[in-house]
C-alpha positions in Angstrom: 56.3 -1.5 -47.6 55.7 -4.2 -45.0 52.2 -5.8 -45.4 50.5 -8.4 -43.3 47.2 -10.2 -42.9 46.2 -11.6 -39.5 43.9 -14.6 -39.8 41.6 -16.2 -37.3 41.5 -20.0 -37.7 38.2 -21.8 -36.8 35.3 -20.3 -38.6 37.5 -18.3 -40.9 40.0 -20.6 -42.7 38.3 -23.8 -41.6 34.9 -24.8 -40.3 33.8 -27.5 -37.9 30.5 -28.9 -36.8 30.1 -27.5 -33.3 33.7 -28.3 -32.4 33.7 -28.2 -28.7 30.1 -29.2 -27.9 30.0 -31.8 -30.7 33.3 -33.4 -29.6 32.1 -33.6 -26.0 28.7 -35.1 -27.1 30.5 -37.8 -29.2 32.6 -38.8 -26.3 29.7 -38.8 -23.8 27.6 -40.9 -26.2 30.4 -43.4 -26.6 30.8 -43.8 -22.9 27.3 -43.3 -21.6 24.8 -43.9 -24.5 22.1 -44.8 -22.0 21.9 -41.2 -20.9 20.4 -40.1 -24.2 22.1 -36.6 -24.0 21.6 -34.4 -27.0 23.6 -31.5 -28.5 21.4 -28.7 -27.1 22.0 -29.9 -23.6 25.7 -29.9 -24.0 25.7 -26.5 -25.8 23.8 -24.9 -22.9 26.7 -25.7 -20.6 29.3 -24.5 -23.1 28.2 -20.9 -22.8 30.4 -20.3 -19.8 33.6 -21.5 -18.2 36.1 -20.9 -20.9 38.8 -18.2 -21.1 37.3 -16.7 -24.3 34.0 -16.0 -22.4 35.9 -13.8 -19.9 38.8 -12.4 -22.0 39.3 -9.4 -19.7 40.0 -11.5 -16.7 43.6 -12.3 -15.8 44.3 -15.6 -17.6 48.1 -15.0 -17.7 48.8 -18.2 -15.8 46.6 -20.3 -18.1 49.2 -21.2 -20.8 50.2 -24.5 -22.3 49.5 -27.4 -20.1 47.8 -25.2 -17.5 45.4 -24.0 -20.2 44.4 -27.6 -20.9 44.1 -28.4 -17.2 41.6 -25.6 -16.9 39.7 -26.7 -20.0 39.5 -30.3 -19.0 38.4 -29.5 -15.5 35.5 -27.6 -17.1 34.8 -30.6 -19.4 34.5 -32.9 -16.4 32.3 -30.4 -14.6 29.9 -30.3 -17.6 29.8 -34.1 -17.7 28.8 -34.2 -14.0 26.2 -31.5 -14.6 24.8 -33.7 -17.4 24.4 -36.6 -15.0 27.5 -38.7 -15.6 29.2 -40.4 -12.7 32.6 -39.2 -11.6 34.6 -42.1 -13.2 32.8 -41.7 -16.6 33.1 -37.9 -16.4 36.8 -38.1 -15.9 37.2 -40.6 -18.7 35.4 -38.3 -21.1 37.4 -35.3 -20.0 40.7 -37.2 -20.4 39.8 -37.9 -24.1 38.8 -34.4 -25.0 42.2 -33.1 -25.9 42.9 -35.8 -28.5 39.4 -35.3 -29.9 39.6 -31.5 -30.3 43.0 -31.7 -31.9 42.0 -34.5 -34.4 42.1 -33.0 -37.9 39.0 -35.0 -38.9 37.0 -32.3 -37.1 38.2 -29.5 -39.5 37.2 -28.7 -43.0 39.2 -26.1 -45.0 37.1 -23.5 -46.7 37.3 -24.1 -50.5 38.9 -20.7 -51.2 41.2 -20.5 -48.2 44.4 -21.8 -49.8 43.6 -19.7 -52.9 43.3 -16.6 -50.8 46.4 -17.3 -48.8 48.4 -17.7 -52.0 46.9 -14.5 -53.5 47.8 -12.6 -50.4 51.4 -13.7 -50.7 51.4 -12.8 -54.4 50.3 -9.3 -53.4 53.2 -9.0 -51.0 51.4 -9.7 -47.7 52.8 -12.0 -45.1 50.2 -14.2 -43.4 49.9 -14.6 -39.6 47.5 -16.6 -37.5 45.8 -14.7 -34.6 43.6 -17.1 -32.8 41.9 -17.8 -29.5 42.8 -21.5 -29.5 44.7 -24.4 -27.9 48.5 -24.5 -27.7 48.9 -27.2 -30.4 47.2 -25.1 -33.1 50.4 -24.7 -35.2 50.9 -28.5 -35.3 47.3 -29.1 -36.2 47.6 -26.7 -39.0 50.7 -28.5 -40.2 48.7 -31.8 -40.4 46.0 -29.9 -42.3 48.7 -28.7 -44.8 48.1 -25.0 -43.9 51.1 -24.1 -41.7 53.5 -23.4 -44.6 51.3 -20.5 -45.7 52.1 -18.6 -42.5 55.0 -16.5 -41.3 54.0 -16.6 -37.6 51.4 -17.7 -35.0 49.8 -15.8 -32.2 47.7 -18.1 -30.1 45.8 -17.3 -26.9 46.7 -20.5 -25.0 50.4 -19.8 -25.7 50.3 -16.2 -24.5 47.6 -16.4 -21.8 45.7 -13.6 -23.4 42.5 -13.8 -25.5 41.0 -11.7 -28.2 39.6 -9.0 -28.2 42.2 -7.8 -25.7 44.6 -5.3 -27.1 47.6 -7.2 -25.8 47.2 -10.1 -28.1 46.8 -7.9 -31.2 49.8 -5.9 -30.1 51.8 -9.1 -29.8 50.8 -10.0 -33.4 51.8 -6.5 -34.6 55.2 -6.9 -32.9 55.7 -10.4 -34.4 55.0 -9.0 -37.9 57.4 -6.1 -37.4 54.7 -3.5 -37.3 53.5 -3.6 -41.0 52.5 -0.3 -42.6 49.5 -2.1 -44.2 47.6 -4.9 -42.5 44.2 -6.4 -42.0 42.5 -8.7 -39.4 40.3 -11.3 -41.0 37.8 -13.3 -38.8 34.2 -14.5 -38.3 33.6 -13.1 -34.8 32.3 -9.6 -34.6 33.4 -9.2 -31.0 36.8 -11.1 -30.7 38.1 -10.4 -34.2 36.4 -7.2 -35.3 36.2 -5.2 -32.1 39.6 -6.4 -31.1 41.2 -5.3 -34.4 39.4 -1.9 -34.3 40.7 -1.3 -30.8 44.3 -1.1 -32.2 43.4 0.5 -35.5 43.9 -2.6 -37.6 41.4 -2.6 -40.5 38.9 -5.4 -39.8 37.4 -7.9 -42.2 34.4 -10.0 -41.3 33.8 -13.2 -43.3 31.2 -15.9 -43.5 28.8 -14.0 -41.2 25.8 -12.0 -42.3 25.5 -10.1 -39.1 25.7 -6.5 -38.1 29.2 -5.5 -37.0 31.7 -2.6 -36.9 33.9 -4.3 -39.5 35.6 -2.1 -42.0 34.8 -4.7 -44.7 32.3 -7.6 -44.8 32.6 -10.5 -47.3 30.7 -13.7 -47.7 33.7 -15.5 -49.2 37.4 -15.3 -48.4 38.1 -14.8 -52.1 36.0 -11.6 -52.2 38.9 -10.0 -50.3 40.9 -9.8 -53.5 39.1 -6.5 -54.1 40.8 -4.8 -51.2 44.4 -6.2 -51.5 
């Protein structure tokens, strides 16, 4: 019997300290320390303007470099809204891609590798299913995680974001339609509702919130009870 687990990335297998807003703040502080901008100011502008905020809009043209063009335009716009001049705003935006894909920003959950190995021992193939940038696979290689996976479904490669059915259907096709599978993630909307929409049993981790998940676990290793 074919078995698969679809894993979200950030917030599920790894964690980061306010990845996008924190990265932007660091770059702003480096280039314009006199502004005294704080994290809450940056986070307020991060609530809109990204493809994952409007997943049901048509983002089919925003793939690869075009995805980054769109993101970096938004970064510059946020910098301008925060009071940076045009030259400094462009300078910060130009540095964001390297900052976001720097592995120093990511910390692997202590039981992530243990759980990925356990899943394989139980006959499951592991697949990434993530709303993320095009370089995710190479970043995971640098983190030492890529070899645990049999395939990658990434929104910025496809031009489709979770929770849309199309991205889950792509993952199912990539995994050759397993008879037994799970979606594991930390987002009750993108991961859980998306999986439920295509009848993939859903697993919420690291979040003590109300959701429609089939299973909820505090730790990844707690999933051993259902595999």
